N, C-alpha and C positions, 0 to 999 in steps of 0.2 A: 503494498501500498503505499511507503515512502515514495516508493521510486516514482509511482505515478502522479505527483505532485511537483516533479522536475522539471519536467517542459515548458509550463508558465514560470514558473521560477527564471529559468534559462532565457525566454522571453523579455522577461524583467530587466534581466542583467546586462542581453545584449540590447536594451532602449536607453538602458542607465549611460553603456559604455558610449554610443552613439551623442547623447545629449553631452555626457560628458566633454565629448570631443568639440563638442558646439562651442561650450561655456571655454573650453581653453583656448579657442582658435579667436573667441572674441578679447579673451583677455592678452595675450600674443600681438595684437593688434595694434596701429600706430594711429592715436588720431590725427586724424588730415587738418584740423583746427586746434587750435592749444584753449586748455582749459584757463589758464592763467599768465600772466606776464606778458610787460610789452610798454607802452608808451600810457601815458595819463597827461590830459591837457589843465589847468588849472581855469578854465573855463571855458563849456561849451557853449559857442553862439547859435550850431542848429545846422549850418549849412549841409545839403547832403546833392553829391551828384552821381549820377552815372555815365561812366565814359564807355561807350563800345562792350557793353556787356554782354557777354555770352556766357550760357551756363545748359549744362545736362545733366542727369542724375548718371553717377557713374555703371547703374544698371541697365543702364539705355545709352550710353556714349554717343551714340549717332541723331539721338533724337531731342536737337537742340527745343530747352522748354523758352527759352528766352535769346535772342539777336540780335546784336549791334545795338543795345537799349544806349541810348541817352536823352536825360535830362536834369534842368537844375533847379531843385528846391532851396528857394531862399532862407535864409534862416528868420523864423519869424513868419514864413510864409507859408501857404496851404497848395498842394501839389491833389488834383483828385485823378488815379490812374482809373480808367472805364473800359469795359471789357464783356464780352459772355462768359461762362462758366466755362473752366478751364483754357483759358487764354494767356496764366502765365502770373497772373496778378498777389498769389499768395505766395509764390516763388518768391518775385521779386523783394516782397518783404522779408522774406524768410532769406536775402541775400543781404539787407541792409540791416536786419539784424545780426547777421554772419552767423546762421547755423549752419551754413555751407559758403565757400569762396569759388567764387567765379572762373570758370577756363580762361577765360578772354577779357581783359577791359579793367575797368576798376571802380571800386564803389567808394567814393571820398568824403569824410564829415570835416566839415571846415578844414578843406584842401588837402586833407593827408587818407592816405590810403586805411582805410578800417583794418586791414592783414595786421598793423602795427602797433593795432592797441589793447592794453590790454581788457580781454574780454567780459571781465567783471567791472572793469569802470565804465565798458560804452552799454551794458545793458542797465547801469544805473542811469544811464541818459534817458533811456526810453522806455516810456510806456505805451503798452498793447493794448490795442482791445482787437481782441480776435471775434470770427462767426460765431464761435458756440464758444462763451465761457466756461474756464473751469471752477468747478466749487470743491473744497479741501473736506474733509471729514475732518473736523473742527469745529469752533464757533466760529458763528458771525464775524467778529473780534478778530480773530486770525485769519481769515480768510481776505478781511480789508491791509491787513497790517502785515500781512506772509510776507517773509524774509527781512522785516524790517523791525526795529524797536519803536512802535511811539506810544503816545501819551493816550488815557483817554478820551482825553478835549481835542485831539487830533485826529485821534479815530472817528469821534462824532462831526470833526469838521469836516472832512472827507465826506461822508453820510451826507452831511447836512449840501452839500455842494451837488452830489448826486439823487439829490432829490428823494433819499430812502430813509433819511433819521427817523421818522415817523413811522412808516411800516415796519422797521427795524422794533422799534417799542412795544406795537402791538404783539411782536412774537412770545412764546410761551416764556422766554427768561432774556429777551430783549437780547443786547449784544454780547451774550454768553449763552445762548442760543446754539445747540450745537444741528447741524444740516448735512444731509447726506452729499453726500463727494457724487464727481460724475463717473465715478468707475463703478458704482457702487448701487444704480438702479437695483430693484427686488432684493436690494440687501440691506436692508435698512435696519439700523439697532432702535433700540425701544423706544429712546427717547429723541432719534433725528427728525427734524423736520426738513420734507421736501420743500423746497425754496420755489415759486415761480419761476415762469422763464426773466419776466420782464425783473421782479428782485437778482433774480442772478447777473442778468447785463448791469443791474443798476451797480452792484459788488461791485464788477469788474470796470466800472469809472469811478468807485470811491476808491479803491487799489491802485488807480492810474494816479488820482487826485494826492493821494498819502504817497506817490513816488515823487513828484515834484520834480518832473522830469523837464529837460527846453523839447524834446522832440516827442510824437507820438505817432503810433501807427496805427493806423484802423483800417482791420481789414475783413470788409464787407460784416459790419457790424451790424448786429441785428438783424441780417436778411431773411430768418426763419420767424421773426418775428411778424404779427398782423399788422397793416401800414398806420394804423393808428398809433400803436408803439413804436411801429419805430420812429415817425414823426413825433413823441413825445423824446425818445432818446435825443434824438440830432437835437431839439431846441436846448436840453440841458447842456449838449455836447458847447453847444455853441453860444452859451458863457464862459466855457473852461479853456478853450482853445484860442483864442485872440490871444498873440504874443508869444503861440508858441509854434515851432516847426511841425507842420502838420501832414502826411501822405495817407491818403486814404484811397481805400479800392473800392468799387460797388459795379454791379454789373447795368445798373440804371443813371443816370443823370439827373433825376428829378430831383433829393435831397445833395448830396454834397457833390455833383458836378456843380450845378448852379452858385455853390457858394464859396468857392476854390478860386485863387486867384488863375491857376493854368490849371489845362485840362488834358491829359494823353489819352488817346483811343489804343487801346493794346488788340493786338489781331495776331491771334497764331503767335506767341512773344516778339514781336515786333511792336513798335509804337508808329502808328501810320497814319497819326494827326496831333497835332501838338499847339494852344493856342490858347488865349483868352475865351472861356465860356460864349463871350456875345456875340466873339469873331465866327467860332466854330458853328454857333447858329443859325448864323449867314451864309458859313457856306453850305450849307445843305448837304452833307457829306454823312460818315459813319457816327459824328455826334449826334446828327440829327435821327440816325437811325436808328441809336440806340434809347435818342426822347421815344419815338414811336413804339418801341419793345421789339428792334426786331434783332434776328439773328446776323453775323458780321462773318462774313467770309467762309460759311457752310460749315461753322467751329463744333455743330452739334454731331459730324458724324465720324470723317479719320482721325480725330483728336481723344475723343471720349475712351476706346479701345486703350487707351495706354494713360486712360488717368482712372482706371477703376482703385478703390477706396481713396479718392480724395477727400472724402469728409472724416473719415477716421485719421486719415494722415495730420488734417488741419487739428483735431484735440490733441493728434501727439504733441504736434509742434506748439503749440500754445502749454501744453504742459511741460515743455522742454524750457524756452521762454520764460515761465515763472519761477523753476528750477533755478536759473541760471541770475535770477533779481537774488539771490541771497545773498547773504557775506559770505559767505565758505560755500559756494559750487558744489555737488557733488565731482570728484577727480575719478581717474584711473578705471577699472575695467567698465563701473559703473554706467560713467558717461559715455564713454567710448561702446558701451553697446544701447545706449539708448539713440545714440545718432546715428547710428545701423538702422535699428530700428525705424526712425522717422525716415531715415532717407529711402527704405525699401519703398514703405507707405506711400511716402510724396512722390516716388517715381514719375518723371512725366507730367507732375502736378502743374 
């Protein structure tokens, strides 16, 4: 009878050996992007420039996601990058965050190549608002001040700016209320509270306000919400972002496109139109097509196959960015593994 239990045990051992080999390969990999060390500036003005940037994911090196992208976002100005889904907007944001390095061209911050900066310092200069905010299995207070040591007064001030203070006070334990994390749907602890999507987005805004950054990256923020909710978030942000360098992405110009100083229309990884909103509207070109809700360049067909899993990738990118805002970001195998997972899911986004 003892011998009869050996076959399944042998199978488990074989699986464990294969898994261990994968883990060891991850540990031995050298990360392409350093996790710490590099240049810092005494003051960040916030000018961002992309010069002939071309990028492809290593899993599909022959499929460029961005091709010779050029634009300048002057300090304290707002640039809106518009395009259909899977046009490369989120990848562009990821390069500015330096989750990846471009194969060709330069991404510059205040006329300095961002690859020379200390990544910890760089991420402290950037506030990021993703399409799907990430919530952690922690209190509301900890979700707002994640990675920072803030007083209760500063936490509440950030919540008030995000029009969130009164809704928080109505929760069972106010700022100490434990919330369900983005990864624990259906596995809620007894006291965890599942926040509405609107509250999650406002917490993301409060988190960004608390960082007090000169640069804001807004990636299709609120696009999964009803139109009335998106409009409310837009009004909140319009009171916050003046005086900041803002790069926003969206598939519709109805909100962000009309508020920007400059607009770029991204089609298949190329900026095909660039200018002020009124100027682009008069051209009756791609910008006007987006205003009418039209697809650009048939992007829904050939690019959709190579962008499978993009929504999951976006959530992983969001989690990664938030971890890098910690004073001591994760290093070594964990960081390297996370980069690899993100790269695999974000391939050809």
